[in-house]
Phi, psi and omega in degrees: 000320180296333180297316183291315180296324178293318178299319177293319180297319178293338178282340182299312180294342180268018188293347179289335182264100189297305187292326182292319179296317181298312180293324178294320177295320178299315177299316180300319180297318180286329174296321179290328179297326181288347180283002179292338186276074177212167181231030178254150180284316175243136178213176185053038183286138171207188183297111179068002181237150178175162181226148168241194183296319180298311180298321182301312184293319183292319178296318176302316178297319181297312182297318183294316181292324177298318179297316184289330175297320180289322176299320186280347185251036179299332181298326178299321177289317183292321181268004177058046180266067181052058183295327182292322176293327177297311178298322179301315179295320178294322179292320176297320179295316181294322180295318179294322177295316176298319177298320179297310184286345179254005184288132173259357181240131188292329179291318176296322175301316179298313183297314181289329176300315181285327182292338178292343179294323189294306175299329177293317178296321176301316180299314181294313183285323185283320185240007174290152186244016180247150185290343184260021186292328178294318179297318180294321179297314182285334174299313178294319181298311186282330173302312186287317179295321178299321182282336187277334181301316174299330178294319179297315178299320181296316182293321177294324178296317180296323179294316181293334181276317187258336181082007180202149173236020180285132178296138182097341180254358185275149181287162175235033191239019178293118186279164180287113177206173179296322180294311180295328178294320177290322177298314180299313179299316179299322186285323186263349185302315184297322183284329175293323178291322182285339185299313352263147174280150174303141188095332182238027185259001191294334179292334189291302181303323183293317180295319182297313184296323183273342186283157168288177183297323181291322177297316179297318180295321176295317179298311183286321186286318190232313192296327178291335181288340175301323179294313178298317179297320177298321179296320179299322184281325190266332187291328178303340180284334188243041188299316184291318178294317181300321185296330183279349182243017182302317186295331179295307186291322180293319177300313180296318181297312185284310183294317178297319177299320179293317181296318179295322179299319178292324175298325179304323183291349180257357183277146174243352177263124184306310183295322179297320180295314180295325177293316179293327178296329177297319180298316176303313180298316184290339173298320179288324177297320178303315177303316182295316182288325182289327176295329170061032172252173185299320178293318182296313182293317181293321178293321179295318180296317179299316179294324178298313180295313178299316180291324178300319179286312186291312183292320175301317177296322178295318176296322179298313182287329175295326177290325176298319178295317181297323178299322186279319188253351182057032177205146176251007186283134175289345178282334179260320182277074178246153174065033184294335180297338183290318182239006169227060188296325183287326175290335177299325176297318180287329171303314183293313184296321180283328178294314179293331175293323181293334180259020174059049174275150173293150003262033184287155179287347176298326178296315179297318178296319181293322177299314179299315183291318178300316179298318181296312184292318180293326178295334179276328180206120180290337181293339183285353183300317182299314179295318180294323179297315180296319181297315181294320179298311184286334175295318176294322185299311185290332177292317178294322179298316180295316182290312185292321181292325183275325187269329183254170181100184182269124183286161187295125189294332181274004179288136175275170178295144179218161178283150184282325179175155181252159180301320180301317181292317179297322178297314180301315180291322181295322180288343169282315189286322186302305179292332181297328183254351183253338180296337179300337178289340177234046187292340181299336181296327183261319188286341176274355184297318186293338184265001179284000000 
């Protein structure tokens, strides 16, 4: 594990060379991909660091999204908008994510989890193009910090009680009491806000709308997954307490996801719609992780990977439209298929991926999650049906409103797409539709 972290650290001083860093990250991603050929539960072990199958997939997603963020931000390089500082922020973000996903110690996980906020804040404030970006950045920062302080107190209390915070050595015998209930709430609150759970999601659309395309891709692609990953790691300590509160989280996940899906149908800003759709997806993921069974964990992990690729691609293509028309409004961006026909294909492919059409891995994840949630409660069928219906509705709404209709008459002629942009979109679409051929890598995670 230290080899990968050392390689990333050595790229930080070379951040002035845009293409060298991009090519080196791509090589690093393929080298990490080759590490899948093993049959061990834990590997790459070192002091306080190590990976299992869940960490492996999340680290691969982090490196891949970082590569795509740099690909999608070529305008920063072309217009000389402080490209070296941009690469520097991306390298720090990728390093903190790798540390988070490879931590075998909960305190190190907490520190690296919090440190990922700083480069994200720099990306939003430094390269955001909207006037309210500072407010949005601090909104995100204080939401997360407010929720994270109880987690720090919880971890220190656990250390004083057990003498260790190493994963795998912690007990699973905390009994149901007022103290353990408070302990449980303090421990998972930070991850629920980061996921984000409905009621604590207001920072997400604001941060997305004000962020540059790289910030939106990082938030949707990887940073929301920190919440789900944290739940996987922390919930085994509170199995008894969690079991008595399953109905609360499943209700919030399903009803909140349905409400947010209906809200998506009222949005006229492309980025805002895609951001709210992330909240709806994560509501279903919350149900799977809280149930803490093999189907729920494997389905939630599959949805996290699929959503990271699909949502990041949608933000990327929305930015391409914004560059050409100088607007993200669905009231202005109509009939895009008429003068951007090649981008229309990518709108279609990513939109159907967002609504879990085959052969995307989103379909596999939703099947697992629906099976897991229905097996725990038959009453959830109605809510899940509504959630699935409205999830398909807002994807169709986004595609039809942007691609059909009469285009804006004052628009000048514009190019349909560049090879660089098609490459970026293809690198989102390819793993989204091909990982299903090797789905055993993800679906067996929950049973380990």
